[in-house]
N, C-alpha and C positions, 0 to 999 in steps of 0.2 A: 192424641190416644194410641195405644196398641193394644191390638185386638189377637188374642189369643183363640184356637179353635180345639176345644174339648171333647175327644169320643168317648161315648160310655162305654162300657164294658156289661160282662157275663150279669146276670140276676137285673137289670133292666128292660130285658123283655114283658110285654105285657099282650095279653089275645086283643088285635083288635090295632094292632100299633100299624101306623102308614095309612088305615084306611083312607082315609079324608083327606092324606095328599094324593091318594091312589086315583079318588074321585075328580078331585078336580086342577090335576096338573097332567097333560099329557105326556111331560118327561118321566114322570114319576111308573106312570105303565110301563113306557118302552123300560125304563132299567128294569123292573120286577121283572115283564117277561123274558129280557137278557140276563138276568140273574137265574132263572127256574132253567132257563135253555140249557146254561153253562152247568148247574146241579143237577140236569137230569131228573126233576121233579119238581112240581108247582108250590115253589115257596112261600108266593101271596097266600095262596089256599091256606097253607098253614098259619101265616101270620092272623089271615082273616077269618078262618072256619075253623082249624083243626083244635083238635082237644090241648089242653094248658100241656098233660103230659108229653103230645109232641111235641110241640114247641119247647119246651123245659130239656128236652133231646139235647145232649151239647153239640153234638152232629148239623140239628137243624137250626140250636140257639145263636150260634159262634154266625154262621152265613146271613140269618134273618135282620140279627142285631149291625151286621157289618154293613147290608142291602140299605138299611133304613138308613144309618148314621151316614151313608154317603150319599142320600137322597136329600137329605137333608141339608147338608152341606153346599151339594152343588146348586139347590134351590136359590141358597143363600149367593152361593158365587155367581150365579145370574142375576141375581138382583142386585147385582152391585157392592156388596159385601165385601170387603177384605182383608183377607190376614194377613198376619206378621208372623204369626208362629205356630205349632199345633202341637198335641198331645194327646194321648188316650191312654184309659185305664185298661191295660190288661190286652185282651183283645181290641180293646180301641185302639192300641198303637197303631195295628195293620191299617184300621179304617184310616189312620191320620199318614200312615206311610200312602197309601193309597192318592189320598184326598193333595199331597204335597205333591205327588205326580213322582215319587221313586218307584211305584213298583203301577201299572197297569190297574184298573180297577178288577179286569177279567182276570186276572193274576190271582186276584187279592181273594174272590171269590173261592176259586177253588183252594187257593192256601187256606183259608182259613174252616174253609169243608173239611182238608186233611187233617189240620190241627186240634177243630173239635173230635174227629173219628181218633188222633190219635189219643188224645186226653182222656176221652172215656174208656177206652179201653187199656189205659197205660196200669190199673190197677183192679184186683179185684174186685167186682160191688160190693160196697159195706165195709171194705178194710181200711178207708181213708174218710176224714173228717176234716170240717173246717169250723170254725167257732169266730165270733167277734168278739171281744173284749172292751168294753166301755167304763170307762174312770177312771183308768189308770195312768200313770208317763210309761212312754215307751221302755224307758229303761227297766222298769219293775217287772213288764209283762214280758221282757227279754229273760229276766233274772227267771221267772217263776217256768218261761218253757226250757231253761238250762237247769234244772232242778228236775224235771219229768225222768221218772225212773224205767217207765212202763213201755216206750218204743219213742220213736218219730215225731219231736214237734218244732215249729219252728212259726217265727214271726213271718207269715205272709204281705200283707197287703200293709202300710204303713199311712193308713186315707188320713188322718187329720188329729189335730190333739185329743187326745183322752178316746179316741178309737182305733184299735189295734187289731187285724185279725189273724190268726193265728190258723197253722193248718197241719197234717202230718196223718200219724197210725191213730186211728179212731179211738183206741182206749187209752192213748196218752193225748189225745185233743182232750179228753173227757177230762182227764188227771187232771191236766194244765187249767182246766174252767175252775174244777174245785181249789185248786191252789190260789187261782187270781182271787178267785169271791173273798176267800180267806185273807189274803193281801189288802182289798178294799175293793175290790171292783164291784161299781153297779150294778152293770148285768155282764154276765158270760153267755152268749147268745149262739149254740148250734146252729149252723146256717144250712137251709136246705139246699145245697149243691153235690154234683156227682163226682165228685172226687179230691182228694188234697192237693190243690192245685198250688203253686207256685212251692212246692216244697221238694226236698232232696226227692223224694221217691216217684215224681217225675224225671228225674235225671237219666234212666235208661233209656226211656220215650223218647228225648230229647234227640236222642241219635237217629229217630225217623225223620224227624222235622227239619234236621239237620239236611239229610239227604232233598226234601222238597224243596229246601231253599238253594241249596246249590244249584238245584235244577233253572233257578231261576235269574234273572237279568234285573240288576235294580240300576236306577239311573240317577246322576246328581240334581239336585236340586237345589234354589236360592235360599227358600225359606225353614228353618229351619225344622226336625223333628225331634220334641224331647224323647229319650229314651227312659223306660219306668226301670230299669236296671242301675242306670247311672244319676238320672234325674238331669244329665244334662244335654246339648245337643246331638243328636246321632252324628260321627263320623263314618261318612262312607264306607273307611278302610275296614271297620269293624260292625259293621250294621248286621250282617248276619249270623256273625259271633255273638250280639246282643239281644237278638228274635231267641235264638237255641238258648241261651243263660238266660232268659225273661221267664222260661216256660216251669224253670225250678227254682229260682229267685225271687226275693219280697219284689212288691211294686211299691217303688221309693213316690207314692206320690206328692206325701205332705212336700218334702224337699224339693220336687219338680215345680209344683207352685210358690213356693217358696224361691226358688231360683229363677222362676219366670216373672216376679214382681222384682228381685231385685235386678234383674234385665229391663226394667221397666213398662210390664204388662199392667195395666189396669182396669182393662176388660175383655171378659172372657163370657165365650157361649160356649153353653154346652148344646152337641149335635146328636143327637139321637135319642129313644126312647128315656124314659125319666128324669127325675131331675138330682137323681145322687148326689153327681159332681159337685153341681151346684152346692149340696148343703155341704159338703167338705170342702169347698173353698171358702163359704162365708165364716164356717169354724175354723179356717187357719188365716183370714182377714176378714174383717166385717166390713170395710172401709171400700173395696172393690166391687165394679159394675159388675154382675155377674145374668146372663140372658140362658135360657132352656129354650131351644126349638126341637120339637119332636110332634106338631101338629101344624094347619092351618093357621089357628089365630096364632100359633108363638111365633110363626114363621114371618106372618107379614105383623105382626107388633113390633118386632125384631127388626123387621127390614125398615121400618118408618124412623128408627131412632139412629141406626148405623150404616145405612146406604150411604156409599160415598163420602163417608168418615174419613 
């Protein structure tokens, strides 16, 4: 059995995430308190008692998901579950890097907070958008984006067969949705996000992320982390460059999972809030085993099956 940990991205957050873990495991309270200290505000309060609007702000969402994902991972590791590879969806790539030991958890907290602020402010509010195109081949969606005349729109997240997210200028995304529907898409759904993530509209903002990354030291580690940009294990020499590029490049999630399968992985554990990645993985290959760990019940059930394998 080869097990890969998959770390969730932005959009998987929900009010109350991590609360039952906080109430049951001292490690969780310690980790959340430490995170609040680094951020300079009470992140657990935002997760448990804040408004949905507060939690949806990118500068809060990113540290919150990073924290919950790392906590779920650490609980699994402490319980004896061993992983042979890591991958994360967009923001989740940072959780994967911390889990692998390539950067410290503390450095990661500050980095994803900064990344969230940079992304939030990258373009004027309301000027960018993202949309999920369902039921078309990737190549057809790529053609649709190329046909749009009203502005920038590009493929942003290659999620799974029949689901590709596009990103760019609001008017161009709307035009692409209309063209995709004409081309036979089952649905074209504009997403409730605060910006045109993973598009060229964030390229200028990525310079600020590069400055933050250049100030950090990454360690080498034995267990591979698969890159969103290349869908291959990160090369230590280009790690920072790939993280900068990730901000304005498409997430190659389908290819990442296909490469993990080709590399002999047969078991996946989605770590962090939600079950979105599990859904993608099942659509890529129905025969794999996948677990989602985000609360006490799912944690205990997964440990029972995977411990000491």
